[in-house]
N, C-alpha and C positions, 0 to 999 in steps of 0.2 A: 455556804451556810445551809444547814438542813432546815427545811420548812416543815411546819406542823399544821395539820388541818383537823377539824372536827366535822364529821359527816353524820347526819342523822338519817334513820331509815336505811342503815348500811348493811343489813343482813340479806336484803333481796332487792331485785329490780334495779331501778335507776340509781338508788343510793349505793347499792353494792357495786355497780359499774363505776360510779364516781370514786368511791373509796379505792377500788382496785386500780383505777387509772392514776390516782395520786400516789399510791404505793409504788406502782410501776415507774412513775416519774421521780421516785426518790424521796417522796414526802413521808413523814411519820404521821400516821392517821389514827385518831381516836374514833373508832367505828361504833357509833351509838345506835342501839336498837332495843326495843322492848325485850327481844329474845336474842341478843348478841351471843355468839358462841365461837368456838375455835375455827369454824369455817368462814367466819366473817373476815374480809380483808382488813389488814391493819391490826390495831390493838383493840379487841372487842370490849365494849363497855355496855352493860345492860342498864337501862334507865326507862322509867315511865315518864315520858315527856308531856303527859297531860297534867303533871304536877309541877309546882314551882321548884320543889326540892330536886326533882329529876333533872331539870334544866340547869340549875345552879351546880349540881353535883357533876354533870357532864363537863361543864367548862372548867370547874376546879380540878377534875381528874386529868383533863388534857394538859393544863398548866403544871400540875404536880408531876405527871409522868414525863413530860417532854421539856418543861422549863420555859415554854413560850407558846404563843398561838398566833398563826399567820392568817388563817382562813376558817370561817365557819360556813358550812353549807347545810342549812336546815331543809331537808328533803323529806322527812318522815310524813306520812299521811295515809289516810284511808278514806273510803267512799261508802256512803250508805244512801241508797235510793229508795224512797218510799213516798206514797201519797201523804200530804201534810197532815191529814187527820189520823194517820197511822204512824207517823214518824215518832220514834221513841225520844222523849226529852233528854234522857241520859245519853243517848247516842249523839244528839245535837251538842250537848255540853262537851262531850269528848272530841268531836270534830272541831269545834271552836277552840278548845284548849290546845289541840295538836297543830292545827293549821294556822291559827292566828296568834294565840298567846305564846306558844312555845318559841316561834322565831323572835318575838319581841324580847322574851326573857333571855334567850341565848345572846341576842345582840347586846342587851343591857349588861349581862354578866361578862361578856367577852370584850366589850368596847375598850376598856383600858389596855388590854393586851394587844388588840388589833392596832390601836394607835401607837403603842410602844414599839412595835416592830417596824414602823415607818411606812409600810404599804399594805397593811392588813386588808383583807377582803371579806365581805359578807355577801354570799351568793344565794339568794332565795330562789327556790324551785317551786313552780306551780304547775298544776295540770291544766288541761283545756277547760276545766270547770272554773278556772279563774276568769274565763271569758264567756262561757256559755253554760247555762244550767242544764241539768238532766230533766227530761220531761217528767 
């Protein structure tokens, strides 16, 4: 049986490596990124994951294209380091939306599909900043 995964942040870095590994292992992958293109491993899908619609659309696209969903790997992220008095509030909102809200929304939207396949997986990726803050 062919497995299907959804990987975010798939256009570069760790997300690209995860998407490529799944493709190499025979998975069909919806490779989600803000700027997904034909160079992105798997089936590229552009979405703004700082929005509810972007997250819901990504899950819906995976199920529509492939008929099932076996794994969700929310890997997308970015970093902004700045003294607190200079830290832009809009940047804060975007970080929280992408690193905290997006994985929740993806899990919520995908949950029924992950349960339906019998052994669905949700693999959250975090940076070292999940343990230690930047100075």
